C-alpha positions, -999 to +999 in steps of 0.1 A: +693-600-300+696-570-270+671-578-246+646-547-242+659-537-208+693-541-213+715-511-220+729-512-259+766-509-265+778-476-276+803-476-306+836-459-296+845-431-323+870-433-352+900-424-345+908-384-351+873-383-354+855-351-335+827-363-306+795-340-308+770-344-282+738-354-291+711-326-299+688-330-275+712-331-246+709-296-238+670-298-239+669-329-217+668-303-183+645-276-196+617-305-205+621-323-169+617-284-154+589-280-178+572-314-169+575-310-135+556-273-130+533-289-153+525-316-129+530-293-096+505-271-118+476-297-122+485-306-084+475-276-072+444-268-098+432-303-081+437-292-048+421-255-054+391-276-075+384-299-042+350-292-028+369-280+006+399-258-008+419-243+021+440-261+043+429-244+073+398-222+072+395-201+107+357-200+099+354-238+098+370-244+133+345-263+160+321-244+181+291-255+203+269-229+214+232-228+227+207-256+226+195-283+198+159-280+202+137-312+205+169-327+218+186-314+249+155-289+258+119-278+248+117-261+214+101-232+213+074-235+185+051-208+166+046-228+139+007-239+131-003-265+103-004-259+068+023-229+075+051-247+056+065-237+022+082-250-005+117-230-002+132-212-027+160-185-007+179-186+020+184-153+036+209-146+067+213-109+071+242-112+099+264-134+074+257-111+042+240-144+030+213-149+004+212-179-020+186-198-040+174-228-028+173-257-046+156-289-039+179-324-035+179-356-028+199-387-013+223-404-037+235-433-027+231-429+007+248-394+007+234-360+005+252-335-018+246-300-020+246-278-053+280-283-066+279-242-068+286-227-034+265-194-038+233-221-038+222-240-013+201-271-017+171-284+003+166-321+012+130-328-002+127-364+018+121-341+049+102-315+063+094-283+046+107-252+068+077-241+086+057-270+090+050-281+123+066-315+127+102-325+114+135-312+103+138-291+075+178-298+066+191-269+044+231-273+034+257-259+013+295-261+006+317-242+026+340-236-005+343-246-037+370-238-064+382-212-045+352-196-040+335-192-002+306-208+001+272-188+012+266-210+043+304-209+053+302-191+083+272-206+098+291-218+124+297-182+138+262-177+144+247-171+179+214-180+197+190-158+184+203-144+154+177-141+126+173-165+097+144-164+068+135-184+043+115-178+016+095-197-005+060-205-024+030-210-004-011-214-020+007-200-053+024-170-034+057-161-026+062-157+012+092-157+039+093-173+074+114-160+100+136-183+122+158-181+149+188-195+158+188-220+190+221-236+188+257-245+168+270-280+171+300-297+149+301-332+146+328-355+135+317-367+103+325-402+112+303-403+139+275-379+128+241-384+148+221-387+118+188-401+137+195-365+158+200-341+127+176-359+106+147-363+131+113-362+114+096-369+148+104-331+162+088-298+165+091-281+134+129-266+127+157-260+106+187-273+105+215-254+082+247-279+075+282-274+063+317-285+066+341-275+090+369-283+114+403-297+101+407-303+068+427-336+051+447-324+025+449-360+018+411-363+006+403-330+002+379-326+027+369-312+062+366-338+089+333-324+107+303-311+098+285-277+113+249-274+120+232-246+132+197-251+145+168-225+144+128-226+151+101-205+141+103-171+154 
């Protein structure tokens, strides 16, 4: 009995017989190339569908400007009790950003923004925008499936730039104006959670997306970019 891993003996052709190549031999290189193309294509699709598509994205570069309200300097605060709103739309005219806001929660300790890069998520575990105390956290993808996220360019904002948050208050649709105070880039592995999600500071807004170097092995950016703002 021939072992399954051994190469079986090949019978010699009868004297005078014309040798014919196997019918499939000419097709073998074709199938090898086809399979290779399919594998390369699948890998490319997987990479492009990554939440952080793009090997290097200039808009994701690290940038630190201005100040963090309630952390390094006192926050200029104009909000009054009762002016907080249930957010449903974010507008940043300077960036051409206009997106619906969805309420999101943490899952297994992680805060995941909506998959659609043209939507953003408001963390329901924190303050509402406009609250007198606490950080209202709004987050979104820098890109997804090759589509640039609505918050992709928040790292380019400067102190004084305007952010509008729309929402419901007392059953009516209204809006609130915020002014950017500063932008910070944090390495994800050393993210200062207590500072970013602080609910004991004067009311403020924290806009969060990804940034920094792109790690093609994991399909993720290595940093988070946070733009801080206060009521204006």
